[in-house]
MIMI-551950 format. One record per residue: residue number from 1; x, y, z of N, C-alpha, C in turn. Coordinates in steps of 0.2 Angstrom, whole numbers, plus 5000, padded with zeros to 4 digits. Atoms other than C-alpha are relative to their C-alpha. Layout:
(NUM (X Y Z) (X Y Z) (X Y Z)),
...
% end
This chain:
(1 (4995 4994 5001) (5459 5404 5265) (5006 4999 5005)),
(2 (4994 5000 4996) (5477 5404 5271) (5002 5007 5002)),
(3 (4998 4993 4998) (5483 5419 5281) (5006 5000 5004)),
(4 (4994 4999 4997) (5500 5424 5286) (5000 5005 5005)),
(5 (5000 4995 4994) (5503 5433 5303) (5007 5003 5001)),
(6 (4994 4996 4998) (5516 5446 5306) (4999 5003 5007)),
(7 (5000 4997 4994) (5519 5450 5324) (5007 5002 5002)),
(8 (4994 4998 4998) (5533 5461 5330) (5001 5000 5008)),
(9 (5000 5001 4992) (5529 5462 5349) (4997 4994 5002)),
(10 (5002 5007 4998) (5528 5445 5356) (4994 5000 5005)),
(11 (5005 5000 4995) (5517 5450 5370) (4993 5000 4997)),
(12 (5006 5000 5003) (5503 5452 5358) (4997 4993 4999)),
(13 (5003 5007 5001) (5501 5433 5356) (4997 4998 5007)),
(14 (5004 5002 4994) (5495 5433 5374) (4994 5005 5002)),
(15 (5005 4995 4999) (5483 5447 5372) (4993 4997 4998)),
(16 (5006 5003 5001) (5465 5442 5374) (4996 5002 4994)),
(17 (5003 4998 5006) (5459 5452 5359) (5003 4996 4994)),
(18 (4997 5004 5005) (5471 5443 5348) (4998 4993 5000)),
(19 (5002 5007 4999) (5467 5426 5355) (4993 4999 4998)),
(20 (5007 5001 5002) (5448 5429 5352) (5000 5001 4993)),
(21 (4999 4999 5008) (5452 5435 5334) (5002 4994 4997)),
(22 (4997 5006 5003) (5463 5420 5331) (4995 4994 5000)),
(23 (5005 5005 4999) (5450 5408 5338) (4994 5000 4995)),
(24 (5005 4999 5004) (5436 5415 5328) (5002 4999 4992)),
(25 (4997 5001 5006) (5446 5415 5312) (5001 4992 4998)),
(26 (4999 5007 5001) (5451 5397 5314) (4993 4996 5000)),
(27 (5006 5003 4999) (5433 5392 5319) (4996 5001 4993)),
(28 (5004 4998 5007) (5427 5400 5302) (5004 4997 4995)),
(29 (4997 5004 5005) (5439 5389 5293) (5007 5003 4997)),
(30 (4994 4997 5003) (5454 5400 5290) (5006 4997 5003)),
(31 (4993 5003 4997) (5472 5393 5292) (5005 5006 5001)),
(32 (4995 4994 4998) (5484 5405 5301) (5007 4997 5002)),
(33 (4993 5002 4999) (5503 5403 5302) (5004 5007 5001)),
(34 (4996 4994 4999) (5517 5415 5307) (5005 5001 4995)),
(35 (4995 4998 5005) (5528 5424 5295) (5005 5005 5004)),
(36 (4995 4996 4998) (5545 5432 5300) (5005 5002 4995)),
(37 (4996 4998 5006) (5554 5433 5283) (4996 4997 4994)),
(38 (5003 5002 5006) (5550 5430 5265) (5000 4992 4999)),
(39 (4999 5007 5001) (5556 5412 5266) (4994 4996 5004)),
(40 (5006 5003 4996) (5541 5408 5278) (4994 5000 4997)),
(41 (5006 4999 5003) (5528 5412 5266) (4998 4993 4996)),
(42 (5002 5007 5003) (5518 5396 5261) (4996 5001 4994)),
(43 (5004 4999 5006) (5510 5393 5244) (4993 5001 5002)),
(44 (5008 4999 5000) (5492 5398 5241) (4998 5005 5006)),
(45 (5002 4995 4995) (5493 5412 5255) (4996 5005 4997)),
(46 (5004 4995 5003) (5479 5424 5252) (5001 5007 5002)),
(47 (4998 4994 4998) (5484 5438 5263) (5004 5000 5006)),
(48 (4996 5000 4994) (5494 5444 5278) (4997 5005 5005)),
(49 (5003 4996 4995) (5488 5451 5294) (5006 5003 5004)),
(50 (4995 4996 4996) (5500 5464 5302) (4997 5002 5007)),
(51 (5003 4999 4993) (5497 5464 5321) (5004 5004 5004)),
(52 (4995 4995 4996) (5504 5479 5330) (4998 5007 4998)),
(53 (5001 4993 5002) (5506 5497 5325) (5002 5001 4992)),
(54 (4998 4999 5007) (5512 5505 5309) (5007 4998 4999)),
(55 (4993 5002 5001) (5530 5500 5312) (5000 4992 4998)),
(56 (5001 5008 5002) (5524 5481 5311) (4998 5000 4993)),
(57 (5003 5000 5007) (5514 5485 5295) (5006 5002 4995)),
(58 (4994 4998 5005) (5530 5493 5287) (5005 4994 5000)),
(59 (4996 5006 5000) (5540 5477 5292) (4996 4995 4996)),
(60 (5004 5005 5004) (5526 5466 5284) (5000 5002 4993)),
(61 (5000 4998 5007) (5526 5477 5268) (5007 4998 4997)),
(62 (4993 5002 5002) (5545 5474 5267) (5001 4993 4998)),
(63 (5000 5008 5001) (5542 5455 5267) (4997 4999 4994)),
(64 (5005 5002 5005) (5528 5454 5255) (4999 5004 4994)),
(65 (5003 4996 5005) (5526 5469 5244) (5002 4998 4993)),
(66 (4998 5002 5007) (5536 5463 5229) (4998 4993 4997)),
(67 (5003 5006 5003) (5527 5447 5228) (4992 5000 5000)),
(68 (5007 4998 5001) (5510 5455 5228) (4995 4997 5005)),
(69 (5005 5002 4995) (5502 5448 5244) (4997 5006 5003)),
(70 (5003 4994 4997) (5489 5461 5251) (5001 4999 5008)),
(71 (4999 5000 4993) (5492 5466 5269) (4994 5004 5004)),
(72 (5006 4997 4996) (5478 5470 5282) (5003 5002 5007)),
(73 (4997 4997 4994) (5484 5481 5297) (4995 4999 5005)),
(74 (5005 5001 4994) (5476 5476 5314) (5004 5004 5006)),
(75 (4997 4996 4995) (5480 5489 5327) (5000 4998 5007)),
(76 (4998 5001 4992) (5488 5484 5344) (5005 5005 5002)),
(77 (4995 4995 4998) (5499 5499 5344) (4996 5007 5002)),
(78 (5002 4993 4997) (5496 5518 5346) (4996 5004 4994)),
(79 (5003 4995 5005) (5492 5530 5331) (4996 4996 4995)),
(80 (5003 5004 5005) (5489 5518 5317) (4997 5003 4994)),
(81 (5003 4998 5006) (5487 5526 5300) (4999 4994 4995)),
(82 (5000 5006 5005) (5491 5510 5290) (4997 4994 5004)),
(83 (5004 5005 4996) (5485 5499 5304) (4995 5003 5004)),
(84 (5005 4996 4997) (5469 5507 5308) (4994 4996 5001)),
(85 (5005 5005 4998) (5458 5491 5311) (5000 4997 5006)),
(86 (5000 5004 4994) (5453 5483 5327) (4999 4993 4999)),
(87 (5001 5008 5001) (5454 5464 5329) (4993 4998 4999)),
(88 (5007 5002 5001) (5435 5463 5331) (4997 5001 4994)),
(89 (5003 4999 5006) (5432 5470 5314) (5003 4995 4994)),
(90 (4997 5003 5006) (5443 5458 5304) (4995 4994 4998)),
(91 (5004 5006 5002) (5432 5442 5304) (4994 5002 4996)),
(92 (5006 4998 5004) (5416 5451 5299) (5001 5003 4993)),
(93 (4999 4997 5007) (5424 5461 5285) (5002 4994 4995)),
(94 (4998 5005 5004) (5432 5445 5278) (4994 4995 4998)),
(95 (5006 5004 5002) (5416 5435 5279) (4995 5003 4995)),
(96 (5005 4996 5004) (5406 5448 5271) (5003 5003 4994)),
(97 (4996 4997 5006) (5419 5454 5258) (4999 5007 5001)),
(98 (5001 4993 4999) (5417 5471 5266) (5006 5004 5000)),
(99 (4993 4997 5000) (5434 5477 5261) (5002 5001 4992)),
(100 (4997 4999 5007) (5444 5483 5245) (5007 5000 5001)),
(101 (4993 5000 5000) (5462 5482 5240) (5002 5007 4997)),
(102 (4997 4994 5002) (5471 5499 5238) (5007 4999 4998)),
(103 (4993 5001 5002) (5488 5501 5230) (5004 5006 5002)),
(104 (4996 4995 4998) (5501 5511 5239) (5006 5000 4997)),
(105 (4993 4999 5003) (5516 5518 5230) (5006 4999 5004)),
(106 (4994 5001 4996) (5533 5513 5236) (5006 5003 4996)),
(107 (4994 4997 5002) (5550 5521 5234) (5006 4994 4999)),
(108 (4994 5004 5002) (5565 5512 5226) (5007 5004 5001)),
(109 (4994 4996 4998) (5582 5518 5233) (5006 4996 4998)),
(110 (4994 5003 5002) (5599 5514 5225) (5006 5004 5003)),
(111 (4994 4997 4998) (5617 5517 5232) (5005 5000 4994)),
(112 (4995 5000 5006) (5630 5522 5219) (5007 5003 5003)),
(113 (4993 4997 4998) (5649 5525 5223) (5005 4994 5001)),
(114 (4994 5005 4999) (5666 5516 5227) (4998 4996 5006)),
(115 (5001 5005 4995) (5663 5501 5237) (4993 5000 5003)),
(116 (5007 5000 4997) (5644 5505 5239) (4998 4993 5001)),
(117 (5003 5007 4998) (5636 5490 5247) (4994 4999 4996)),
(118 (5006 5002 5003) (5623 5481 5237) (4995 4996 5004)),
(119 (5003 5005 4996) (5618 5470 5251) (4997 5003 5006)),
(120 (5002 4997 4994) (5612 5482 5264) (4993 4998 5001)),
(121 (5006 5004 4999) (5597 5474 5272) (4994 5005 4999)),
(122 (5006 4996 5000) (5586 5490 5272) (4998 5001 4993)),
(123 (5002 4998 5007) (5586 5492 5253) (4996 4994 4997)),
(124 (5000 4993 5003) (5578 5494 5241) (4994 5004 5001)),
(125 (5007 4997 5000) (5560 5498 5245) (4998 5003 5007)),
(126 (5003 4997 4994) (5550 5509 5257) (4993 5002 4998)),
(127 (5007 4998 5001) (5532 5513 5259) (4999 5008 5002)),
(128 (5000 4993 4997) (5534 5530 5269) (5005 5005 4997)),
(129 (4995 4995 5002) (5550 5538 5266) (5007 4997 5000)),
(130 (4993 5000 4999) (5569 5538 5263) (5003 5006 5003)),
(131 (4997 4994 4997) (5579 5549 5275) (5007 4999 5001)),
(132 (4992 4999 4999) (5597 5555 5277) (5001 5005 5006)),
(133 (4999 4996 4994) (5603 5562 5293) (5007 5000 5003)),
(134 (4993 5000 4997) (5619 5568 5301) (5001 4996 5006)),
(135 (4999 5004 4994) (5627 5558 5314) (5004 5004 5005)),
(136 (4996 4996 4995) (5640 5570 5321) (4997 5007 5001)),
(137 (5003 4994 4999) (5638 5588 5326) (5000 5005 4994)),
(138 (4999 4996 5006) (5642 5596 5309) (4993 5000 4996)),
(139 (5005 4999 5004) (5628 5602 5298) (5001 4996 4993)),
(140 (4999 5003 5007) (5625 5592 5281) (4999 5005 4995)),
(141 (5002 4997 5006) (5626 5599 5264) (4997 4995 4996)),
(142 (5004 5005 5003) (5613 5590 5254) (4999 5003 4993)),
(143 (5002 4998 5007) (5613 5592 5235) (4995 4995 4997)),
(144 (5005 5004 5003) (5598 5586 5226) (4999 5002 4993)),
(145 (5002 4998 5007) (5594 5585 5207) (4994 4996 4999)),
(146 (5006 5003 5002) (5577 5581 5200) (5000 5000 4992)),
(147 (5000 5001 5008) (5577 5574 5182) (5006 5004 4997)),
(148 (4994 4997 5003) (5595 5581 5180) (5000 5007 5002)),
(149 (5000 4992 4998) (5590 5599 5187) (5002 5000 5007)),
(150 (4997 4999 4993) (5600 5604 5202) (4997 5005 5004)),
(151 (5003 4995 4995) (5592 5612 5217) (5005 5004 5004)),
(152 (4995 4997 4996) (5601 5625 5228) (5001 4995 5006)),
(153 (4998 5005 4994) (5610 5615 5242) (4996 5001 5006)),
(154 (5003 5000 4994) (5601 5611 5257) (5005 5000 5006)),
(155 (4995 5000 4994) (5611 5615 5274) (4995 4998 5005)),
(156 (5005 5002 4995) (5602 5605 5287) (5002 4994 5004)),
(157 (4998 5006 4997) (5602 5590 5299) (4999 4994 4996)),
(158 (5002 5006 5005) (5595 5579 5285) (4995 5002 4995)),
(159 (5005 4999 5005) (5583 5577 5271) (4996 4994 4999)),
(160 (5004 5006 5002) (5569 5565 5267) (4996 5001 4994)),
(161 (5004 5000 5006) (5560 5560 5252) (4994 4995 5002)),
(162 (5006 5004 4997) (5542 5553 5256) (4995 4999 4994)),
(163 (5006 5001 5004) (5527 5546 5247) (4994 5003 5003)),
(164 (5007 4997 4997) (5509 5552 5249) (4998 4996 5006)),
(165 (5002 5003 4994) (5507 5538 5261) (5004 5002 5006)),
(166 (4996 4997 4995) (5522 5545 5271) (4999 5007 5002)),
(167 (5001 4993 4999) (5515 5562 5271) (4997 5001 5007)),
(168 (5002 5000 4993) (5507 5558 5288) (5005 4997 5005)),
(169 (4995 5003 4996) (5523 5551 5295) (5006 5005 5001)),
(170 (4994 4996 4998) (5541 5558 5297) (4999 5007 4996)),
(171 (5001 4994 5004) (5537 5571 5283) (4995 5005 5003)),
(172 (5004 4996 4997) (5523 5578 5293) (5003 5004 5006)),
(173 (4997 4997 4994) (5534 5581 5308) (5005 5005 4998)),
(174 (4995 4995 5002) (5546 5591 5298) (4997 5006 4996)),
(175 (5004 4994 5003) (5532 5603 5291) (4998 4998 4992)),
(176 (5002 5002 5006) (5528 5593 5275) (4993 5000 4999)),
(177 (5007 4999 5001) (5511 5594 5267) (4996 4993 5001)),
(178 (5004 5006 5000) (5497 5581 5270) (4997 4998 4993)),
(179 (5002 5002 5007) (5493 5571 5254) (4995 4995 5001)),
(180 (5005 5006 5000) (5478 5560 5251) (5004 4994 4997)),
(181 (4996 5006 5001) (5485 5542 5250) (5001 4998 4992)),
(182 (4999 5002 5007) (5482 5540 5231) (5003 5006 4996)),
(183 (4997 4995 5004) (5490 5556 5226) (5007 4998 4997)),
(184 (4994 5002 5003) (5504 5553 5214) (5006 5005 5000)),
(185 (4995 4995 4999) (5518 5564 5221) (5006 4997 5004)),
(186 (4994 5001 4995) (5535 5563 5230) (5001 5007 5004)),
(187 (4999 4994 4996) (5538 5575 5244) (5008 5000 5002)),
(188 (4993 4999 4998) (5556 5582 5247) (5000 5005 5005)),
(189 (5001 4995 4994) (5558 5590 5264) (5007 5000 5004)),
(190 (4994 5000 4996) (5573 5596 5274) (4998 4999 5007)),
(191 (5001 5001 4993) (5575 5591 5292) (5004 5005 5004)),
(192 (4997 4995 4997) (5579 5605 5303) (5005 5004 4996)),
(193 (4996 4997 5005) (5586 5616 5289) (5003 5006 5004)),
(194 (4997 4995 4998) (5599 5629 5293) (5000 5006 4996)),
(195 (5002 4994 5004) (5593 5641 5280) (4993 5001 5000)),
(196 (5007 4999 4998) (5576 5649 5283) (4996 5000 4994)),
(197 (5004 4999 5006) (5571 5651 5265) (4999 4994 4996)),
(198 (5001 5006 5004) (5569 5633 5260) (4993 4997 5003)),
(199 (5007 5003 4998) (5552 5624 5261) (5000 4993 4997)),
(200 (5002 5006 5003) (5546 5606 5257) (4998 5001 4993)),
(201 (5001 4999 5008) (5545 5603 5238) (4996 4994 4998)),
(202 (5004 5006 5003) (5531 5592 5230) (5002 4999 4993)),
(203 (4998 5001 5007) (5537 5584 5214) (4996 4994 4997)),
(204 (5004 5006 5002) (5528 5571 5202) (5003 4994 5002)),
(205 (4997 5007 4998) (5530 5553 5206) (5004 4997 4994)),
(206 (4995 5002 5005) (5539 5551 5189) (5007 5002 5001)),
(207 (4993 4997 4999) (5554 5561 5195) (5005 4995 5002)),
(208 (4994 5004 4998) (5571 5553 5196) (5004 5005 5004)),
(209 (4996 4996 4995) (5580 5560 5212) (5006 4998 5001)),
(210 (4993 5002 4998) (5598 5560 5215) (5003 5005 5005)),
(211 (4998 4996 4994) (5606 5565 5231) (5007 4999 5002)),
(212 (4993 5001 4997) (5624 5568 5236) (5001 5005 5006)),
(213 (4999 4997 4994) (5631 5574 5252) (5007 5003 5001)),
(214 (4994 4997 4997) (5644 5586 5260) (5000 4999 5007)),
(215 (5000 5002 4993) (5649 5580 5277) (5007 5000 5003)),
(216 (4993 5000 4997) (5664 5583 5289) (5000 4993 5004)),
(217 (5000 5006 4996) (5659 5566 5297) (5002 4994 4995)),
(218 (4999 5005 5005) (5664 5549 5289) (4994 4995 4999)),
(219 (5006 5004 5001) (5647 5542 5290) (4994 5004 5001)),
(220 (5006 4997 5000) (5629 5547 5287) (4995 4995 5001)),
(221 (5006 5005 4998) (5613 5539 5294) (4995 5000 4994)),
(222 (5005 5001 5006) (5601 5532 5280) (4995 4996 5003)),
(223 (5005 5004 4997) (5584 5526 5285) (4995 4999 4994)),
(224 (5006 5001 5005) (5570 5518 5274) (4994 4997 5005)),
(225 (5005 5001 4996) (5554 5518 5284) (5003 4999 5007)),
(226 (4998 5001 4993) (5559 5510 5301) (5007 4996 5000)),
(227 (4993 5004 5001) (5576 5502 5295) (5005 5005 4999)),
(228 (4995 4995 5000) (5592 5512 5298) (5007 4997 4999)),
(229 (4993 5003 5001) (5610 5509 5292) (5005 5007 4999)),
(230 (4995 4995 5001) (5626 5520 5291) (5003 4999 4993)),
(231 (4997 5001 5007) (5632 5524 5273) (5006 5005 5000)),
(232 (4995 4996 5002) (5647 5533 5266) (4998 5007 4997)),
(233 (5002 4994 5003) (5645 5552 5263) (5001 5002 4993)),
(234 (4998 4999 5007) (5653 5551 5246) (4996 4996 4995)),
(235 (5004 5004 5004) (5640 5539 5240) (4994 5004 4997)),
(236 (5005 4996 5002) (5626 5545 5229) (4993 4995 5001)),
(237 (5006 5003 4999) (5608 5540 5233) (4995 5002 4995)),
(238 (5005 4999 5005) (5596 5538 5219) (4993 4997 5002)),
(239 (5007 5001 4998) (5577 5538 5222) (4995 5000 4994)),
(240 (5005 4999 5004) (5563 5534 5211) (4994 4995 5002)),
(241 (5005 5005 4998) (5546 5525 5212) (5001 4993 4998)),
(242 (4999 5007 5001) (5546 5506 5213) (4995 4999 4994)),
(243 (5004 5002 5006) (5539 5497 5198) (4994 4996 5002)),
(244 (5006 5004 4997) (5525 5489 5209) (4998 5004 5006)),
(245 (5003 4997 4994) (5514 5495 5223) (4998 4995 5005)),
(246 (5002 5004 4994) (5510 5488 5240) (4992 4999 5000)),
(247 (5007 5001 4999) (5493 5480 5241) (4998 5000 5007)),
(248 (5002 4999 4993) (5484 5486 5257) (4993 4999 5000)),
(249 (5007 5002 4999) (5467 5479 5262) (4997 5006 5004)),
(250 (5003 4995 4997) (5456 5493 5267) (4993 4998 5002)),
(251 (5007 5002 4998) (5440 5489 5277) (4995 5006 4998)),
(252 (5005 4995 5003) (5424 5498 5271) (4999 5006 5004)),
(253 (5001 4994 4995) (5423 5509 5287) (5006 5005 5000)),
(254 (4994 4996 5000) (5441 5516 5284) (4999 5006 4996)),
(255 (5000 4994 5003) (5442 5534 5280) (5005 5004 5002)),
(256 (4994 4996 4999) (5457 5545 5278) (4999 5006 5004)),
(257 (5002 4994 4997) (5449 5561 5283) (4998 4999 5007)),
(258 (5002 5002 4994) (5441 5553 5298) (5006 4998 5005)),
(259 (4994 5002 4996) (5458 5546 5303) (5004 5007 5002)),
(260 (4997 4993 4998) (5466 5564 5302) (4997 5003 5006)),
(261 (5003 4997 4995) (5453 5571 5313) (5000 4996 5006)),
(262 (5000 5004 4994) (5452 5557 5325) (5007 4999 5003)),
(263 (4993 5002 4997) (5471 5553 5327) (5004 5006 5001)),
(264 (4996 4994 5000) (5479 5570 5323) (4996 5006 5002)),
(265 (5004 4994 4998) (5465 5581 5329) (5000 5006 4995)),
(266 (5000 4995 5005) (5465 5590 5312) (4994 5004 5000)),
(267 (5006 4996 5000) (5454 5605 5312) (4997 5001 5007)),
(268 (5002 5000 4993) (5452 5604 5331) (4999 5008 5002)),
(269 (5002 4993 4999) (5443 5621 5335) (4993 5000 5003)),
(270 (5006 5000 4997) (5429 5626 5346) (4995 5002 4995)),
(271 (5005 4998 5005) (5421 5634 5331) (4997 4994 4995)),
(272 (5002 5006 5004) (5420 5616 5323) (4996 4995 5004)),
(273 (5004 5004 4995) (5411 5609 5338) (4993 4999 4997)),
(274 (5007 5001 5002) (5394 5601 5334) (4995 5001 5005)),
(275 (5005 4998 4994) (5387 5606 5351) (4997 5007 4999)),
% end
């Protein structure tokens, strides 16, 4: 089996746990090599190991998602919802086939407008979310239409559109709902809204979303997962689901509800104690 490795933080290559995992995989007959871009991917590669945290996983997804290679996240970071496996668990799971491949929906974003750049490196796909954010001090006016139906204008610091996978990422921090990873929805959530009567909105994943902006500044920040660029405020951002999904390897022990309770302390309450 040929395995590509994506590492963002180079100090991981000196980590004892990584070195032990690498030695065990190679002794078991696995061929390992490094990947930094799509051009590095060798023929007959079976899967990709993302070594780090969720940021590294999102970078690996950007490289391989549209060519169908599955990604296994190995946690050398902090929280780790997408990278929730320890390096000690990798070899036994691969040898015993104790894993499954799940499909995570992805967002496709397009920029429309005069001189809109088609070559922006962060485009066009995201696993968690697309977000727009003011750069200067003035509030943004954000106009959103869903399948041609216009919502009331959001006045806010910004706005994000998240997948169900992204419901535990940026969307969670702005008050969005938690969704099970296989839920077929998109979340539209304002960032620090300046009108108190707006709430995050959940729409079907079939929705076609169009966003235009009203800004006093000459630039607006646009992010897709962990990649950010400045865009013109008179451009239109169109968002829909991608025509393919990210293949994520999930070990048998992985459990979304346990991750919520263990990592985010969901339901932490003295009345829920087992003692």
